C-alpha beads as a LAMMPS data file, in Angstrom:
LAMMPS data file: protein, C-alpha beads

405 atoms
404 bonds

1 atom types
1 bond types

-500.0 500.0 xlo xhi
-500.0 500.0 ylo yhi
-500.0 500.0 zlo zhi

Masses

1 110.0

Atoms # bond

1 1 1 115.016 -124.271 149.238
2 1 1 114.016 -124.731 152.853
3 1 1 110.405 -124.051 151.970
4 1 1 110.503 -126.667 149.158
5 1 1 112.018 -129.224 151.591
6 1 1 109.350 -128.502 154.181
7 1 1 106.615 -129.009 151.534
8 1 1 108.221 -132.314 150.452
9 1 1 108.361 -133.534 154.095
10 1 1 104.735 -132.557 154.659
11 1 1 103.649 -134.479 151.510
12 1 1 105.568 -137.562 152.676
13 1 1 104.074 -137.253 156.153
14 1 1 100.532 -137.066 154.664
15 1 1 101.250 -140.147 152.455
16 1 1 102.517 -142.088 155.506
17 1 1 99.517 -140.892 157.503
18 1 1 97.028 -142.363 155.062
19 1 1 98.754 -145.811 155.213
20 1 1 99.784 -145.852 158.850
21 1 1 96.992 -148.112 160.156
22 1 1 97.409 -150.536 157.288
23 1 1 101.068 -150.889 158.193
24 1 1 100.155 -151.563 161.843
25 1 1 97.655 -154.251 160.825
26 1 1 99.614 -156.030 158.072
27 1 1 103.214 -155.956 159.321
28 1 1 102.726 -158.178 162.437
29 1 1 101.395 -160.966 160.255
30 1 1 103.973 -160.497 157.519
31 1 1 101.456 -159.307 154.887
32 1 1 102.917 -155.844 154.334
33 1 1 104.192 -155.744 150.692
34 1 1 107.910 -155.712 150.022
35 1 1 109.324 -152.575 148.447
36 1 1 112.662 -151.900 146.675
37 1 1 113.863 -150.312 149.909
38 1 1 113.000 -153.367 152.042
39 1 1 116.116 -154.896 153.608
40 1 1 117.020 -158.590 153.514
41 1 1 116.467 -158.784 157.268
42 1 1 112.911 -157.387 156.879
43 1 1 112.215 -159.892 154.070
44 1 1 113.438 -162.785 156.281
45 1 1 111.309 -161.597 159.250
46 1 1 108.285 -161.346 156.951
47 1 1 108.817 -164.906 155.625
48 1 1 109.188 -166.263 159.195
49 1 1 105.964 -164.485 160.241
50 1 1 104.170 -166.039 157.225
51 1 1 105.250 -169.528 158.279
52 1 1 104.357 -168.961 161.938
53 1 1 100.856 -167.602 161.068
54 1 1 100.097 -170.497 158.746
55 1 1 101.369 -173.058 161.246
56 1 1 99.406 -171.672 164.225
57 1 1 96.071 -171.390 162.390
58 1 1 96.377 -174.820 160.716
59 1 1 97.457 -176.646 163.843
60 1 1 94.682 -174.982 165.744
61 1 1 91.943 -175.595 163.185
62 1 1 92.784 -179.282 162.498
63 1 1 91.716 -180.769 165.860
64 1 1 88.488 -178.723 165.738
65 1 1 87.739 -179.829 162.243
66 1 1 88.230 -183.448 163.325
67 1 1 85.842 -182.797 166.182
68 1 1 83.128 -181.804 163.709
69 1 1 83.743 -184.832 161.459
70 1 1 84.557 -187.608 163.903
71 1 1 82.980 -186.776 167.277
72 1 1 79.570 -188.228 168.051
73 1 1 77.988 -185.075 169.410
74 1 1 74.760 -183.186 168.906
75 1 1 74.128 -181.049 165.844
76 1 1 74.160 -177.877 168.003
77 1 1 77.664 -178.622 169.419
78 1 1 78.961 -179.357 165.912
79 1 1 77.526 -176.052 164.773
80 1 1 79.183 -174.171 167.660
81 1 1 82.516 -175.629 166.487
82 1 1 81.801 -174.825 162.815
83 1 1 81.659 -171.061 163.470
84 1 1 85.305 -170.606 164.635
85 1 1 86.612 -173.232 162.172
86 1 1 85.005 -171.460 159.186
87 1 1 86.431 -168.140 160.441
88 1 1 89.924 -169.649 160.574
89 1 1 89.570 -171.251 157.178
90 1 1 88.301 -168.218 155.274
91 1 1 90.787 -165.920 157.057
92 1 1 93.586 -168.248 155.953
93 1 1 92.362 -168.091 152.340
94 1 1 92.183 -164.322 152.546
95 1 1 95.625 -164.183 154.111
96 1 1 96.924 -166.163 151.154
97 1 1 95.200 -163.792 148.770
98 1 1 96.906 -160.856 150.505
99 1 1 100.301 -162.488 149.973
100 1 1 99.550 -163.388 146.357
101 1 1 98.399 -159.899 145.528
102 1 1 101.392 -158.308 147.255
103 1 1 102.690 -156.743 143.984
104 1 1 99.327 -155.176 143.192
105 1 1 99.004 -153.832 146.719
106 1 1 102.533 -152.391 146.488
107 1 1 101.597 -150.756 143.185
108 1 1 98.528 -149.101 144.801
109 1 1 100.616 -147.842 147.687
110 1 1 103.246 -146.409 145.275
111 1 1 100.376 -144.967 143.237
112 1 1 99.044 -143.183 146.306
113 1 1 102.440 -141.792 147.221
114 1 1 102.892 -140.454 143.682
115 1 1 99.467 -138.799 143.862
116 1 1 100.507 -136.985 147.017
117 1 1 103.705 -135.818 145.367
118 1 1 102.185 -134.637 142.071
119 1 1 99.318 -132.619 143.591
120 1 1 100.858 -129.460 144.930
121 1 1 97.941 -127.098 145.559
122 1 1 97.074 -126.714 149.219
123 1 1 93.280 -126.921 148.646
124 1 1 93.720 -130.166 146.717
125 1 1 95.895 -131.681 149.413
126 1 1 93.303 -130.683 152.012
127 1 1 90.638 -132.582 150.041
128 1 1 92.928 -135.641 149.872
129 1 1 93.721 -135.328 153.554
130 1 1 90.050 -135.166 154.494
131 1 1 89.338 -138.397 152.646
132 1 1 92.488 -140.011 154.083
133 1 1 91.127 -139.266 157.566
134 1 1 87.811 -140.819 156.629
135 1 1 89.665 -143.945 155.443
136 1 1 91.567 -144.103 158.740
137 1 1 88.353 -143.778 160.775
138 1 1 86.741 -146.632 158.835
139 1 1 89.851 -148.766 159.164
140 1 1 90.019 -148.179 162.914
141 1 1 86.321 -148.875 163.297
142 1 1 86.652 -152.172 161.422
143 1 1 89.534 -153.144 163.728
144 1 1 87.639 -152.240 166.890
145 1 1 84.449 -154.076 165.886
146 1 1 86.201 -157.147 164.499
147 1 1 88.800 -157.649 167.205
148 1 1 86.361 -156.542 169.937
149 1 1 83.609 -158.968 168.877
150 1 1 85.729 -162.133 168.326
151 1 1 88.202 -161.610 171.176
152 1 1 85.399 -160.693 173.587
153 1 1 83.828 -164.053 172.765
154 1 1 87.139 -165.762 173.450
155 1 1 87.616 -163.959 176.776
156 1 1 84.119 -164.764 177.997
157 1 1 84.474 -168.433 176.954
158 1 1 87.875 -168.693 178.680
159 1 1 86.485 -167.317 181.957
160 1 1 83.854 -170.065 181.916
161 1 1 84.903 -173.259 183.677
162 1 1 83.579 -176.818 183.837
163 1 1 84.149 -179.595 186.384
164 1 1 85.006 -183.074 185.103
165 1 1 85.723 -186.378 186.872
166 1 1 88.860 -188.215 185.658
167 1 1 89.190 -191.433 187.667
168 1 1 89.204 -190.443 191.321
169 1 1 90.319 -186.893 190.500
170 1 1 88.054 -183.928 190.084
171 1 1 89.399 -181.302 187.655
172 1 1 88.235 -177.759 186.967
173 1 1 89.009 -176.838 183.386
174 1 1 88.461 -173.779 181.248
175 1 1 86.001 -174.111 178.378
176 1 1 87.764 -173.763 175.053
177 1 1 86.464 -171.168 172.582
178 1 1 86.380 -173.958 169.968
179 1 1 86.009 -177.651 170.846
180 1 1 88.834 -180.007 169.812
181 1 1 88.989 -183.749 169.149
182 1 1 89.983 -185.159 172.518
183 1 1 91.485 -188.371 171.062
184 1 1 94.027 -186.186 169.234
185 1 1 94.575 -183.538 171.896
186 1 1 93.829 -184.527 175.503
187 1 1 92.480 -181.178 176.761
188 1 1 91.359 -182.814 180.010
189 1 1 94.918 -182.319 181.244
190 1 1 95.294 -178.943 182.938
191 1 1 98.588 -178.015 181.249
192 1 1 97.357 -179.023 177.801
193 1 1 94.069 -177.238 178.422
194 1 1 95.884 -173.925 179.254
195 1 1 98.201 -174.403 176.231
196 1 1 95.266 -174.969 173.894
197 1 1 93.464 -171.888 175.282
198 1 1 96.446 -169.681 174.484
199 1 1 96.906 -171.438 171.113
200 1 1 93.289 -170.724 170.052
201 1 1 93.480 -167.180 171.355
202 1 1 96.601 -166.438 169.231
203 1 1 95.029 -168.180 166.199
204 1 1 91.876 -166.033 166.582
205 1 1 94.025 -162.869 166.790
206 1 1 95.914 -163.859 163.582
207 1 1 92.678 -164.648 161.750
208 1 1 91.172 -161.336 162.896
209 1 1 94.278 -159.431 161.799
210 1 1 94.093 -160.791 158.268
211 1 1 90.413 -159.883 158.033
212 1 1 90.946 -156.430 159.551
213 1 1 93.871 -155.932 157.179
214 1 1 91.632 -156.613 154.168
215 1 1 88.792 -154.338 155.345
216 1 1 91.144 -151.526 156.280
217 1 1 93.055 -151.853 153.026
218 1 1 89.781 -151.643 151.026
219 1 1 88.651 -148.615 153.074
220 1 1 91.942 -146.630 152.684
221 1 1 92.314 -147.370 148.931
222 1 1 88.677 -146.484 148.274
223 1 1 88.939 -143.286 150.283
224 1 1 91.993 -142.278 148.323
225 1 1 90.233 -142.940 144.995
226 1 1 87.202 -140.988 146.199
227 1 1 89.477 -138.031 147.123
228 1 1 91.171 -138.109 143.697
229 1 1 87.816 -138.009 141.972
230 1 1 86.831 -135.025 144.119
231 1 1 89.994 -133.224 143.046
232 1 1 89.181 -133.950 139.351
233 1 1 85.754 -132.377 139.860
234 1 1 87.287 -129.225 141.300
235 1 1 89.691 -129.004 138.355
236 1 1 86.909 -129.409 135.839
237 1 1 84.861 -126.586 137.409
238 1 1 87.899 -124.276 137.559
239 1 1 88.887 -125.164 133.982
240 1 1 85.434 -124.213 132.624
241 1 1 85.330 -120.987 134.638
242 1 1 88.803 -119.867 133.554
243 1 1 88.206 -120.832 129.929
244 1 1 84.995 -118.752 129.871
245 1 1 86.532 -115.706 131.539
246 1 1 89.780 -115.695 129.516
247 1 1 88.130 -116.712 126.222
248 1 1 90.820 -119.250 125.501
249 1 1 90.792 -121.043 122.210
250 1 1 93.546 -123.631 122.848
251 1 1 92.849 -125.483 126.104
252 1 1 94.434 -128.809 125.042
253 1 1 97.127 -128.737 127.746
254 1 1 94.700 -127.997 130.635
255 1 1 92.025 -130.461 129.523
256 1 1 94.753 -133.046 128.871
257 1 1 95.914 -132.820 132.492
258 1 1 92.319 -133.316 133.733
259 1 1 91.738 -136.288 131.452
260 1 1 95.063 -137.865 132.419
261 1 1 94.217 -137.504 136.148
262 1 1 90.724 -138.945 135.565
263 1 1 92.118 -142.000 133.701
264 1 1 94.757 -142.442 136.371
265 1 1 92.127 -142.651 139.106
266 1 1 90.100 -145.156 137.042
267 1 1 93.238 -147.254 136.571
268 1 1 93.734 -147.158 140.372
269 1 1 90.189 -148.365 140.906
270 1 1 90.763 -151.176 138.431
271 1 1 93.712 -152.362 140.544
272 1 1 91.517 -152.136 143.658
273 1 1 88.883 -154.313 141.992
274 1 1 91.525 -156.795 140.878
275 1 1 92.864 -157.142 144.426
276 1 1 89.551 -157.297 146.210
277 1 1 86.958 -159.097 144.007
278 1 1 87.867 -162.677 145.021
279 1 1 88.351 -161.640 148.650
280 1 1 84.952 -159.897 148.683
281 1 1 83.309 -163.007 147.294
282 1 1 84.703 -165.104 150.160
283 1 1 83.716 -162.444 152.665
284 1 1 80.129 -162.404 151.367
285 1 1 80.011 -166.158 151.714
286 1 1 81.603 -166.181 155.143
287 1 1 79.476 -163.351 156.503
288 1 1 76.285 -164.914 155.253
289 1 1 77.137 -168.183 156.975
290 1 1 78.400 -166.600 160.194
291 1 1 75.344 -164.361 160.568
292 1 1 73.181 -167.450 160.118
293 1 1 75.156 -169.458 162.701
294 1 1 75.463 -166.637 165.258
295 1 1 71.735 -165.976 164.839
296 1 1 71.094 -169.645 165.697
297 1 1 73.386 -169.300 168.760
298 1 1 71.375 -166.320 169.936
299 1 1 68.007 -168.127 169.590
300 1 1 69.359 -171.092 171.533
301 1 1 70.937 -169.014 174.309
302 1 1 67.808 -166.864 174.470
303 1 1 65.735 -169.938 175.396
304 1 1 68.252 -170.761 178.140
305 1 1 68.373 -167.034 179.387
306 1 1 72.202 -167.033 179.274
307 1 1 72.845 -163.257 179.372
308 1 1 76.629 -163.590 179.288
309 1 1 76.711 -165.610 176.074
310 1 1 73.892 -163.528 174.554
311 1 1 75.969 -160.345 174.999
312 1 1 79.027 -161.807 173.275
313 1 1 76.955 -163.208 170.408
314 1 1 75.256 -159.877 169.849
315 1 1 78.656 -158.188 169.736
316 1 1 79.853 -160.739 167.159
317 1 1 76.771 -160.237 165.076
318 1 1 77.187 -156.454 165.224
319 1 1 80.844 -156.582 164.192
320 1 1 80.136 -158.921 161.237
321 1 1 77.219 -156.764 160.003
322 1 1 79.246 -153.573 160.346
323 1 1 82.222 -154.945 158.366
324 1 1 80.121 -156.348 155.549
325 1 1 78.194 -153.029 155.426
326 1 1 81.491 -151.122 155.097
327 1 1 82.755 -153.009 152.071
328 1 1 79.347 -152.770 150.406
329 1 1 79.120 -149.039 151.199
330 1 1 82.540 -148.093 149.850
331 1 1 81.735 -149.975 146.631
332 1 1 78.554 -147.935 146.198
333 1 1 80.078 -144.529 146.925
334 1 1 82.929 -145.163 144.454
335 1 1 80.446 -146.050 141.707
336 1 1 78.403 -142.933 142.441
337 1 1 81.502 -140.691 142.545
338 1 1 82.690 -141.995 139.197
339 1 1 79.318 -141.243 137.600
340 1 1 79.221 -137.890 139.256
341 1 1 82.151 -136.652 137.153
342 1 1 79.860 -136.417 134.093
343 1 1 77.208 -134.600 136.127
344 1 1 79.756 -132.033 137.318
345 1 1 80.815 -131.352 133.685
346 1 1 77.202 -130.912 132.613
347 1 1 76.373 -128.570 135.507
348 1 1 79.169 -126.129 134.631
349 1 1 78.729 -123.219 132.196
350 1 1 80.093 -125.280 129.311
351 1 1 77.652 -123.639 126.843
352 1 1 79.710 -120.449 126.915
353 1 1 82.866 -122.216 125.689
354 1 1 84.189 -122.660 122.161
355 1 1 82.972 -125.703 120.223
356 1 1 86.379 -127.409 120.427
357 1 1 86.505 -127.174 124.185
358 1 1 82.907 -128.433 124.446
359 1 1 83.847 -131.551 122.448
360 1 1 86.747 -132.240 124.856
361 1 1 84.357 -132.064 127.792
362 1 1 81.948 -134.361 126.035
363 1 1 84.655 -137.035 126.007
364 1 1 84.867 -136.827 129.819
365 1 1 81.079 -137.187 130.060
366 1 1 81.104 -140.272 127.771
367 1 1 83.842 -141.868 129.859
368 1 1 81.971 -141.249 133.099
369 1 1 78.848 -143.022 131.713
370 1 1 80.817 -146.299 131.707
371 1 1 79.844 -147.705 135.144
372 1 1 82.807 -148.466 137.361
373 1 1 81.965 -151.080 140.007
374 1 1 83.670 -152.987 142.733
375 1 1 82.438 -156.597 142.563
376 1 1 82.563 -159.794 144.534
377 1 1 84.105 -162.458 142.280
378 1 1 82.804 -160.576 139.185
379 1 1 79.300 -161.830 140.170
380 1 1 77.848 -159.338 142.650
381 1 1 78.212 -155.572 142.681
382 1 1 79.207 -154.214 146.074
383 1 1 76.387 -151.888 147.064
384 1 1 73.880 -151.294 149.852
385 1 1 71.461 -153.466 147.859
386 1 1 73.980 -156.359 148.118
387 1 1 74.252 -155.786 151.871
388 1 1 70.495 -156.212 152.114
389 1 1 70.688 -159.377 150.072
390 1 1 73.318 -160.795 152.454
391 1 1 71.105 -160.144 155.460
392 1 1 68.001 -161.595 153.746
393 1 1 69.907 -164.695 152.614
394 1 1 71.451 -165.230 156.089
395 1 1 68.115 -165.006 157.858
396 1 1 66.501 -167.250 155.234
397 1 1 69.087 -169.904 155.999
398 1 1 68.548 -169.276 159.709
399 1 1 64.876 -169.980 159.325
400 1 1 65.678 -173.143 157.390
401 1 1 68.124 -174.196 160.137
402 1 1 65.485 -173.695 162.807
403 1 1 63.000 -175.820 160.892
404 1 1 65.592 -178.615 160.519
405 1 1 66.496 -178.678 164.238

Bonds

1 1 1 2
2 1 2 3
3 1 3 4
4 1 4 5
5 1 5 6
6 1 6 7
7 1 7 8
8 1 8 9
9 1 9 10
10 1 10 11
11 1 11 12
12 1 12 13
13 1 13 14
14 1 14 15
15 1 15 16
16 1 16 17
17 1 17 18
18 1 18 19
19 1 19 20
20 1 20 21
21 1 21 22
22 1 22 23
23 1 23 24
24 1 24 25
25 1 25 26
26 1 26 27
27 1 27 28
28 1 28 29
29 1 29 30
30 1 30 31
31 1 31 32
32 1 32 33
33 1 33 34
34 1 34 35
35 1 35 36
36 1 36 37
37 1 37 38
38 1 38 39
39 1 39 40
40 1 40 41
41 1 41 42
42 1 42 43
43 1 43 44
44 1 44 45
45 1 45 46
46 1 46 47
47 1 47 48
48 1 48 49
49 1 49 50
50 1 50 51
51 1 51 52
52 1 52 53
53 1 53 54
54 1 54 55
55 1 55 56
56 1 56 57
57 1 57 58
58 1 58 59
59 1 59 60
60 1 60 61
61 1 61 62
62 1 62 63
63 1 63 64
64 1 64 65
65 1 65 66
66 1 66 67
67 1 67 68
68 1 68 69
69 1 69 70
70 1 70 71
71 1 71 72
72 1 72 73
73 1 73 74
74 1 74 75
75 1 75 76
76 1 76 77
77 1 77 78
78 1 78 79
79 1 79 80
80 1 80 81
81 1 81 82
82 1 82 83
83 1 83 84
84 1 84 85
85 1 85 86
86 1 86 87
87 1 87 88
88 1 88 89
89 1 89 90
90 1 90 91
91 1 91 92
92 1 92 93
93 1 93 94
94 1 94 95
95 1 95 96
96 1 96 97
97 1 97 98
98 1 98 99
99 1 99 100
100 1 100 101
101 1 101 102
102 1 102 103
103 1 103 104
104 1 104 105
105 1 105 106
106 1 106 107
107 1 107 108
108 1 108 109
109 1 109 110
110 1 110 111
111 1 111 112
112 1 112 113
113 1 113 114
114 1 114 115
115 1 115 116
116 1 116 117
117 1 117 118
118 1 118 119
119 1 119 120
120 1 120 121
121 1 121 122
122 1 122 123
123 1 123 124
124 1 124 125
125 1 125 126
126 1 126 127
127 1 127 128
128 1 128 129
129 1 129 130
130 1 130 131
131 1 131 132
132 1 132 133
133 1 133 134
134 1 134 135
135 1 135 136
136 1 136 137
137 1 137 138
138 1 138 139
139 1 139 140
140 1 140 141
141 1 141 142
142 1 142 143
143 1 143 144
144 1 144 145
145 1 145 146
146 1 146 147
147 1 147 148
148 1 148 149
149 1 149 150
150 1 150 151
151 1 151 152
152 1 152 153
153 1 153 154
154 1 154 155
155 1 155 156
156 1 156 157
157 1 157 158
158 1 158 159
159 1 159 160
160 1 160 161
161 1 161 162
162 1 162 163
163 1 163 164
164 1 164 165
165 1 165 166
166 1 166 167
167 1 167 168
168 1 168 169
169 1 169 170
170 1 170 171
171 1 171 172
172 1 172 173
173 1 173 174
174 1 174 175
175 1 175 176
176 1 176 177
177 1 177 178
178 1 178 179
179 1 179 180
180 1 180 181
181 1 181 182
182 1 182 183
183 1 183 184
184 1 184 185
185 1 185 186
186 1 186 187
187 1 187 188
188 1 188 189
189 1 189 190
190 1 190 191
191 1 191 192
192 1 192 193
193 1 193 194
194 1 194 195
195 1 195 196
196 1 196 197
197 1 197 198
198 1 198 199
199 1 199 200
200 1 200 201
201 1 201 202
202 1 202 203
203 1 203 204
204 1 204 205
205 1 205 206
206 1 206 207
207 1 207 208
208 1 208 209
209 1 209 210
210 1 210 211
211 1 211 212
212 1 212 213
213 1 213 214
214 1 214 215
215 1 215 216
216 1 216 217
217 1 217 218
218 1 218 219
219 1 219 220
220 1 220 221
221 1 221 222
222 1 222 223
223 1 223 224
224 1 224 225
225 1 225 226
226 1 226 227
227 1 227 228
228 1 228 229
229 1 229 230
230 1 230 231
231 1 231 232
232 1 232 233
233 1 233 234
234 1 234 235
235 1 235 236
236 1 236 237
237 1 237 238
238 1 238 239
239 1 239 240
240 1 240 241
241 1 241 242
242 1 242 243
243 1 243 244
244 1 244 245
245 1 245 246
246 1 246 247
247 1 247 248
248 1 248 249
249 1 249 250
250 1 250 251
251 1 251 252
252 1 252 253
253 1 253 254
254 1 254 255
255 1 255 256
256 1 256 257
257 1 257 258
258 1 258 259
259 1 259 260
260 1 260 261
261 1 261 262
262 1 262 263
263 1 263 264
264 1 264 265
265 1 265 266
266 1 266 267
267 1 267 268
268 1 268 269
269 1 269 270
270 1 270 271
271 1 271 272
272 1 272 273
273 1 273 274
274 1 274 275
275 1 275 276
276 1 276 277
277 1 277 278
278 1 278 279
279 1 279 280
280 1 280 281
281 1 281 282
282 1 282 283
283 1 283 284
284 1 284 285
285 1 285 286
286 1 286 287
287 1 287 288
288 1 288 289
289 1 289 290
290 1 290 291
291 1 291 292
292 1 292 293
293 1 293 294
294 1 294 295
295 1 295 296
296 1 296 297
297 1 297 298
298 1 298 299
299 1 299 300
300 1 300 301
301 1 301 302
302 1 302 303
303 1 303 304
304 1 304 305
305 1 305 306
306 1 306 307
307 1 307 308
308 1 308 309
309 1 309 310
310 1 310 311
311 1 311 312
312 1 312 313
313 1 313 314
314 1 314 315
315 1 315 316
316 1 316 317
317 1 317 318
318 1 318 319
319 1 319 320
320 1 320 321
321 1 321 322
322 1 322 323
323 1 323 324
324 1 324 325
325 1 325 326
326 1 326 327
327 1 327 328
328 1 328 329
329 1 329 330
330 1 330 331
331 1 331 332
332 1 332 333
333 1 333 334
334 1 334 335
335 1 335 336
336 1 336 337
337 1 337 338
338 1 338 339
339 1 339 340
340 1 340 341
341 1 341 342
342 1 342 343
343 1 343 344
344 1 344 345
345 1 345 346
346 1 346 347
347 1 347 348
348 1 348 349
349 1 349 350
350 1 350 351
351 1 351 352
352 1 352 353
353 1 353 354
354 1 354 355
355 1 355 356
356 1 356 357
357 1 357 358
358 1 358 359
359 1 359 360
360 1 360 361
361 1 361 362
362 1 362 363
363 1 363 364
364 1 364 365
365 1 365 366
366 1 366 367
367 1 367 368
368 1 368 369
369 1 369 370
370 1 370 371
371 1 371 372
372 1 372 373
373 1 373 374
374 1 374 375
375 1 375 376
376 1 376 377
377 1 377 378
378 1 378 379
379 1 379 380
380 1 380 381
381 1 381 382
382 1 382 383
383 1 383 384
384 1 384 385
385 1 385 386
386 1 386 387
387 1 387 388
388 1 388 389
389 1 389 390
390 1 390 391
391 1 391 392
392 1 392 393
393 1 393 394
394 1 394 395
395 1 395 396
396 1 396 397
397 1 397 398
398 1 398 399
399 1 399 400
400 1 400 401
401 1 401 402
402 1 402 403
403 1 403 404
404 1 404 405
């Protein structure tokens, strides 16, 4: 009894381990899904966090958007404001998508927990744990690159000061990470300037958290699906070897378990695609635009030999490229792993088995030939090829932008 309790606790610990980082990223912004065990207090806190996050980002983005539309400034200054505003806007849309897909996300989490509970063999759990660690590493890397790149830019900008003359008074003010419409918010006052600095910093952290939450969620769910497919491959190989050695004639129960697990994983991937396809489409659009804009910043600062700004822009560019590469990469490896199921069946010693068993294995091969893909808005398949297209498109627009200016 004690041994069974210890095994149950270990399974629960492993399930929590795989989702731990997601909980850290999503709970502070109120995007963690609500379960049946969630208390009324936790639901209230989550709702309050949703309202606060929306209010901060919208109130922060509005003056900057007005600056782009109404201020009579150069095209370059408008473009410098457009970068942060677009980041806030797309992050808000993605944050909304996370909240709207809360039930599907909860289903995926419950699905993962059930998988951990139903797979009892130690070697299978080790395979799942290995992939869970990979998902955590990717999620942590996304957080480091995303938060590091954007917040580093904010810190460097905040440390930069400018001197202005207001009447007979000379004031030293901090440069805002994102310019605001001065007729709406008088940032030439020291107190308002400091307040707006903090406000934009918090808004950037919230926008980053929603984006990191999306990337980490995709990484962890994809890693779990990959691990489940690996377990199915092991089961198929063992099934064929045991059937050959024992000369079984009725393997319906065993092959049924394998088929059921295979279909269960495919159903999980379908939910992952349903959650992520619209979000991925926005991310492809946002990353293409941001790479173009940041590339233009780099070319401009390069001419002025501003090493401090160049460093922050290169960090931003690296973080954006890394994150878009991750979501493209996990889409490709999932597709390859789904197709690999059929290859594993074919590479076993199936030709020694009875005809009835061979027909059962053929059904698995036929199902694996149906290509399973993670898409962006049902338009683009997430793959390394798509990542290359994003970079080519971004630099093509950058070249067009240079010609225009």
